[in-house]
A tleap script that builds the chain and sets N, CA, C and O, in Angstrom:
source leaprc.protein.ff14SB
mol = sequence {
  NMET SER ARG TYR ASP THR ASN VAL ILE LEU
  TYR ARG LEU LYS LYS ASP PRO ALA PHE ARG
  ASP ARG PHE ARG SER ASP PRO SER THR ALA
  LEU ALA GLY THR ASP LEU THR GLU GLU GLU
  ARG GLN ALA PHE MET ARG TRP ASP VAL PRO
  ARG LEU ASN GLU LEU GLY GLY MET LEU HIE
  LEU LEU LEU SER ILE PRO GLY LEU GLY CHIE
}
set mol.1.N position { 3.778 -18.245 -11.891 }
set mol.1.CA position { 3.526 -17.522 -10.652 }
set mol.1.C position { 3.548 -18.488 -9.477 }
set mol.1.O position { 3.249 -19.673 -9.623 }
set mol.2.N position { 3.897 -17.975 -8.340 }
set mol.2.CA position { 3.949 -18.800 -7.137 }
set mol.2.C position { 2.942 -18.278 -6.113 }
set mol.2.O position { 3.305 -17.645 -5.122 }
set mol.3.N position { 1.689 -18.558 -6.377 }
set mol.3.CA position { 0.596 -18.099 -5.508 }
set mol.3.C position { 0.825 -18.511 -4.047 }
set mol.3.O position { 0.608 -17.720 -3.129 }
set mol.4.N position { 1.260 -19.745 -3.849 }
set mol.4.CA position { 1.505 -20.234 -2.497 }
set mol.4.C position { 2.562 -19.378 -1.797 }
set mol.4.O position { 2.359 -18.947 -0.662 }
set mol.5.N position { 3.691 -19.131 -2.473 }
set mol.5.CA position { 4.774 -18.354 -1.860 }
set mol.5.C position { 4.345 -16.921 -1.568 }
set mol.5.O position { 4.724 -16.348 -0.546 }
set mol.6.N position { 3.554 -16.347 -2.467 }
set mol.6.CA position { 3.034 -14.998 -2.245 }
set mol.6.C position { 2.207 -14.961 -0.965 }
set mol.6.O position { 2.365 -14.051 -0.151 }
set mol.7.N position { 1.334 -15.936 -0.785 }
set mol.7.CA position { 0.478 -15.952 0.396 }
set mol.7.C position { 1.242 -16.302 1.669 }
set mol.7.O position { 0.873 -15.842 2.749 }
set mol.8.N position { 2.293 -17.104 1.563 }
set mol.8.CA position { 3.140 -17.384 2.730 }
set mol.8.C position { 3.764 -16.079 3.226 }
set mol.8.O position { 3.788 -15.820 4.429 }
set mol.9.N position { 4.266 -15.263 2.307 }
set mol.9.CA position { 4.871 -13.990 2.706 }
set mol.9.C position { 3.822 -13.058 3.290 }
set mol.9.O position { 4.079 -12.391 4.293 }
set mol.10.N position { 2.654 -13.000 2.683 }
set mol.10.CA position { 1.579 -12.169 3.242 }
set mol.10.C position { 1.215 -12.622 4.650 }
set mol.10.O position { 1.022 -11.792 5.539 }
set mol.11.N position { 1.122 -13.924 4.856 }
set mol.11.CA position { 0.794 -14.442 6.186 }
set mol.11.C position { 1.895 -14.070 7.181 }
set mol.11.O position { 1.604 -13.670 8.308 }
set mol.12.N position { 3.153 -14.201 6.768 }
set mol.12.CA position { 4.265 -13.816 7.654 }
set mol.12.C position { 4.207 -12.331 7.982 }
set mol.12.O position { 4.453 -11.933 9.121 }
set mol.13.N position { 3.878 -11.506 6.980 }
set mol.13.CA position { 3.759 -10.068 7.237 }
set mol.13.C position { 2.649 -9.781 8.245 }
set mol.13.O position { 2.763 -8.867 9.061 }
set mol.14.N position { 1.593 -10.555 8.184 }
set mol.14.CA position { 0.481 -10.357 9.117 }
set mol.14.C position { 0.825 -10.839 10.525 }
set mol.14.O position { 0.512 -10.158 11.502 }
set mol.15.N position { 1.464 -12.001 10.640 }
set mol.15.CA position { 1.629 -12.647 11.942 }
set mol.15.C position { 2.998 -12.459 12.610 }
set mol.15.O position { 3.120 -12.680 13.815 }
set mol.16.N position { 4.017 -12.061 11.863 }
set mol.16.CA position { 5.381 -11.992 12.397 }
set mol.16.C position { 5.847 -10.533 12.459 }
set mol.16.O position { 6.324 -9.995 11.459 }
set mol.17.N position { 5.711 -9.893 13.622 }
set mol.17.CA position { 6.061 -8.468 13.735 }
set mol.17.C position { 7.517 -8.166 13.352 }
set mol.17.O position { 7.792 -7.121 12.761 }
set mol.18.N position { 8.441 -9.060 13.678 }
set mol.18.CA position { 9.853 -8.817 13.343 }
set mol.18.C position { 10.051 -8.826 11.826 }
set mol.18.O position { 10.757 -7.974 11.287 }
set mol.19.N position { 9.432 -9.785 11.140 }
set mol.19.CA position { 9.518 -9.835 9.683 }
set mol.19.C position { 8.862 -8.601 9.074 }
set mol.19.O position { 9.390 -8.017 8.128 }
set mol.20.N position { 7.712 -8.203 9.615 }
set mol.20.CA position { 6.994 -7.023 9.126 }
set mol.20.C position { 7.863 -5.775 9.280 }
set mol.20.O position { 7.915 -4.947 8.371 }
set mol.21.N position { 8.536 -5.632 10.405 }
set mol.21.CA position { 9.421 -4.486 10.622 }
set mol.21.C position { 10.587 -4.490 9.640 }
set mol.21.O position { 10.956 -3.443 9.106 }
set mol.22.N position { 11.176 -5.684 9.396 }
set mol.22.CA position { 12.263 -5.783 8.407 }
set mol.22.C position { 11.756 -5.394 7.022 }
set mol.22.O position { 12.440 -4.693 6.276 }
set mol.23.N position { 10.563 -5.848 6.688 }
set mol.23.CA position { 9.972 -5.530 5.387 }
set mol.23.C position { 9.745 -4.023 5.260 }
set mol.23.O position { 10.045 -3.438 4.220 }
set mol.24.N position { 9.227 -3.402 6.294 }
set mol.24.CA position { 8.984 -1.955 6.252 }
set mol.24.C position { 10.275 -1.173 6.067 }
set mol.24.O position { 10.319 -0.207 5.306 }
set mol.25.N position { 11.329 -1.592 6.766 }
set mol.25.CA position { 12.578 -0.827 6.705 }
set mol.25.C position { 13.402 -1.147 5.462 }
set mol.25.O position { 14.103 -0.272 4.955 }
set mol.26.N position { 13.334 -2.381 4.957 }
set mol.26.CA position { 14.125 -2.767 3.787 }
set mol.26.C position { 13.481 -3.971 3.102 }
set mol.26.O position { 13.888 -5.112 3.327 }
set mol.27.N position { 12.470 -3.710 2.262 }
set mol.27.CA position { 11.743 -4.815 1.647 }
set mol.27.C position { 12.637 -5.756 0.834 }
set mol.27.O position { 12.418 -6.967 0.827 }
set mol.28.N position { 13.624 -5.211 0.163 }
set mol.28.CA position { 14.495 -6.041 -0.660 }
set mol.28.C position { 15.229 -7.085 0.176 }
set mol.28.O position { 15.306 -8.252 -0.208 }
set mol.29.N position { 15.766 -6.667 1.312 }
set mol.29.CA position { 16.465 -7.593 2.197 }
set mol.29.C position { 15.492 -8.584 2.832 }
set mol.29.O position { 15.807 -9.768 2.955 }
set mol.30.N position { 14.318 -8.111 3.236 }
set mol.30.CA position { 13.328 -9.000 3.851 }
set mol.30.C position { 12.890 -10.093 2.877 }
set mol.30.O position { 12.595 -11.215 3.291 }
set mol.31.N position { 12.846 -9.768 1.590 }
set mol.31.CA position { 12.387 -10.731 0.592 }
set mol.31.C position { 13.514 -11.582 0.016 }
set mol.31.O position { 13.263 -12.498 -0.767 }
set mol.32.N position { 14.749 -11.284 0.398 }
set mol.32.CA position { 15.883 -12.061 -0.113 }
set mol.32.C position { 15.710 -13.531 0.268 }
set mol.32.O position { 15.336 -13.851 1.396 }
set mol.33.N position { 15.980 -14.392 -0.659 }
set mol.33.CA position { 15.883 -15.820 -0.387 }
set mol.33.C position { 14.483 -16.393 -0.527 }
set mol.33.O position { 14.296 -17.601 -0.382 }
set mol.34.N position { 13.501 -15.551 -0.805 }
set mol.34.CA position { 12.140 -16.054 -1.006 }
set mol.34.C position { 11.998 -16.557 -2.437 }
set mol.34.O position { 12.724 -16.122 -3.332 }
set mol.35.N position { 11.077 -17.457 -2.642 }
set mol.35.CA position { 10.867 -18.059 -3.956 }
set mol.35.C position { 9.769 -17.301 -4.695 }
set mol.35.O position { 8.660 -17.805 -4.875 }
set mol.36.N position { 10.099 -16.075 -5.120 }
set mol.36.CA position { 9.151 -15.230 -5.836 }
set mol.36.C position { 9.674 -14.960 -7.238 }
set mol.36.O position { 10.881 -14.972 -7.481 }
set mol.37.N position { 8.748 -14.719 -8.155 }
set mol.37.CA position { 9.157 -14.244 -9.464 }
set mol.37.C position { 9.577 -12.778 -9.308 }
set mol.37.O position { 9.270 -12.143 -8.299 }
set mol.38.N position { 10.267 -12.258 -10.293 }
set mol.38.CA position { 10.669 -10.850 -10.239 }
set mol.38.C position { 9.442 -9.942 -10.207 }
set mol.38.O position { 9.446 -8.921 -9.520 }
set mol.39.N position { 8.404 -10.301 -10.937 }
set mol.39.CA position { 7.170 -9.508 -10.937 }
set mol.39.C position { 6.536 -9.478 -9.546 }
set mol.39.O position { 6.095 -8.423 -9.088 }
set mol.40.N position { 6.490 -10.615 -8.881 }
set mol.40.CA position { 5.938 -10.672 -7.521 }
set mol.40.C position { 6.795 -9.847 -6.564 }
set mol.40.O position { 6.278 -9.090 -5.743 }
set mol.41.N position { 8.102 -10.005 -6.682 }
set mol.41.CA position { 9.029 -9.268 -5.815 }
set mol.41.C position { 8.818 -7.753 -5.970 }
set mol.41.O position { 8.760 -7.026 -4.979 }
set mol.42.N position { 8.704 -7.295 -7.202 }
set mol.42.CA position { 8.502 -5.863 -7.445 }
set mol.42.C position { 7.148 -5.391 -6.905 }
set mol.42.O position { 7.045 -4.291 -6.362 }
set mol.43.N position { 6.123 -6.212 -7.052 }
set mol.43.CA position { 4.806 -5.839 -6.516 }
set mol.43.C position { 4.860 -5.719 -4.995 }
set mol.43.O position { 4.251 -4.814 -4.424 }
set mol.44.N position { 5.581 -6.618 -4.339 }
set mol.44.CA position { 5.744 -6.505 -2.887 }
set mol.44.C position { 6.507 -5.233 -2.533 }
set mol.44.O position { 6.114 -4.501 -1.624 }
set mol.45.N position { 7.578 -4.975 -3.237 }
set mol.45.CA position { 8.410 -3.824 -2.899 }
set mol.45.C position { 7.660 -2.506 -3.103 }
set mol.45.O position { 7.912 -1.539 -2.384 }
set mol.46.N position { 6.748 -2.454 -4.067 }
set mol.46.CA position { 5.919 -1.250 -4.279 }
set mol.46.C position { 4.674 -1.268 -3.392 }
set mol.46.O position { 3.951 -0.275 -3.309 }
set mol.47.N position { 4.431 -2.388 -2.738 }
set mol.47.CA position { 3.196 -2.667 -2.003 }
set mol.47.C position { 1.990 -2.319 -2.877 }
set mol.47.O position { 1.128 -1.517 -2.520 }
set mol.48.N position { 1.981 -2.972 -4.045 }
set mol.48.CA position { 0.952 -2.787 -5.053 }
set mol.48.C position { -0.154 -3.824 -4.802 }
set mol.48.O position { -0.137 -4.922 -5.359 }
set mol.49.N position { -1.107 -3.445 -3.954 }
set mol.49.CA position { -2.151 -4.370 -3.511 }
set mol.49.C position { -2.953 -4.939 -4.685 }
set mol.49.O position { -3.157 -6.151 -4.738 }
set mol.50.N position { -3.415 -4.108 -5.629 }
set mol.50.CA position { -4.164 -4.700 -6.740 }
set mol.50.C position { -3.338 -5.729 -7.522 }
set mol.50.O position { -3.855 -6.779 -7.904 }
set mol.51.N position { -2.075 -5.432 -7.757 }
set mol.51.CA position { -1.238 -6.373 -8.514 }
set mol.51.C position { -0.961 -7.636 -7.707 }
set mol.51.O position { -1.004 -8.739 -8.251 }
set mol.52.N position { -0.677 -7.486 -6.421 }
set mol.52.CA position { -0.455 -8.665 -5.578 }
set mol.52.C position { -1.693 -9.554 -5.570 }
set mol.52.O position { -1.582 -10.780 -5.579 }
set mol.53.N position { -2.863 -8.940 -5.552 }
set mol.53.CA position { -4.107 -9.713 -5.614 }
set mol.53.C position { -4.233 -10.430 -6.957 }
set mol.53.O position { -4.621 -11.597 -6.999 }
set mol.54.N position { -3.913 -9.749 -8.043 }
set mol.54.CA position { -3.941 -10.373 -9.364 }
set mol.54.C position { -2.960 -11.544 -9.446 }
set mol.54.O position { -3.211 -12.526 -10.145 }
set mol.55.N position { -1.848 -11.432 -8.728 }
set mol.55.CA position { -0.825 -12.474 -8.742 }
set mol.55.C position { -1.147 -13.630 -7.791 }
set mol.55.O position { -0.360 -14.566 -7.656 }
set mol.56.N position { -2.302 -13.558 -7.137 }
set mol.56.CA position { -2.738 -14.667 -6.295 }
set mol.56.C position { -2.765 -14.380 -4.811 }
set mol.56.O position { -3.157 -15.240 -4.023 }
set mol.57.N position { -2.351 -13.179 -4.411 }
set mol.57.CA position { -2.400 -12.821 -2.995 }
set mol.57.C position { -3.838 -12.712 -2.518 }
set mol.57.O position { -4.666 -12.066 -3.161 }
set mol.58.N position { -4.129 -13.339 -1.398 }
set mol.58.CA position { -5.487 -13.304 -0.853 }
set mol.58.C position { -5.804 -11.901 -0.345 }
set mol.58.O position { -5.066 -11.333 0.460 }
set mol.59.N position { -6.913 -11.358 -0.832 }
set mol.59.CA position { -7.281 -9.987 -0.507 }
set mol.59.C position { -7.433 -9.770 0.993 }
set mol.59.O position { -7.034 -8.726 1.509 }
set mol.60.N position { -8.007 -10.750 1.705 }
set mol.60.CA position { -8.186 -10.562 3.150 }
set mol.60.C position { -6.833 -10.447 3.860 }
set mol.60.O position { -6.734 -9.748 4.869 }
set mol.61.N position { -5.793 -11.114 3.359 }
set mol.61.CA position { -4.459 -10.951 3.935 }
set mol.61.C position { -3.888 -9.589 3.568 }
set mol.61.O position { -3.344 -8.886 4.420 }
set mol.62.N position { -4.013 -9.221 2.298 }
set mol.62.CA position { -3.475 -7.950 1.838 }
set mol.62.C position { -4.030 -6.769 2.636 }
set mol.62.O position { -3.318 -5.799 2.896 }
set mol.63.N position { -5.297 -6.856 3.019 }
set mol.63.CA position { -5.933 -5.741 3.717 }
set mol.63.C position { -5.847 -5.825 5.231 }
set mol.63.O position { -6.308 -4.922 5.928 }
set mol.64.N position { -5.264 -6.893 5.745 }
set mol.64.CA position { -5.275 -7.059 7.200 }
set mol.64.C position { -3.892 -6.973 7.838 }
set mol.64.O position { -3.748 -7.254 9.027 }
set mol.65.N position { -2.892 -6.598 7.087 }
set mol.65.CA position { -1.539 -6.528 7.629 }
set mol.65.C position { -1.365 -5.185 8.330 }
set mol.65.O position { -1.506 -4.135 7.703 }
set mol.66.N position { -1.058 -5.213 9.629 }
set mol.66.CA position { -0.935 -3.969 10.385 }
set mol.66.C position { 0.111 -3.031 9.772 }
set mol.66.O position { 1.257 -3.416 9.540 }
set mol.67.N position { -0.315 -1.803 9.521 }
set mol.67.CA position { 0.595 -0.803 9.000 }
set mol.67.C position { 0.882 -0.909 7.520 }
set mol.67.O position { 1.609 -0.075 6.980 }
set mol.68.N position { 0.340 -1.898 6.849 }
set mol.68.CA position { 0.550 -2.035 5.409 }
set mol.68.C position { -0.762 -2.130 4.653 }
set mol.68.O position { -0.876 -1.629 3.534 }
set mol.69.N position { -1.741 -2.764 5.252 }
set mol.69.CA position { -2.967 -3.084 4.535 }
set mol.69.C position { -3.965 -1.964 4.358 }
set mol.69.O position { -4.923 -2.114 3.600 }
set mol.70.N position { -3.772 -0.851 5.032 }
set mol.70.CA position { -4.799 0.216 4.929 }
set mol.70.C position { -4.189 1.476 4.412 }
set mol.70.O position { -4.885 2.479 4.257 }
savepdb mol mol.pdb
quit
């Protein structure tokens, strides 16, 4: 698992509105080129908060992303 990479993407989703918009409209394209396992990629694409947390995503990031975390 790549806990660091998972949290980098979560931080980008929280702080980068353009990246967040790309993710909302096409998560697969937004995640292209990221260093994620297939399991992590699928959890992001489903926005599976419990699984992302199990995979190392920080809960405070998962719950604080505008338009995704609640």
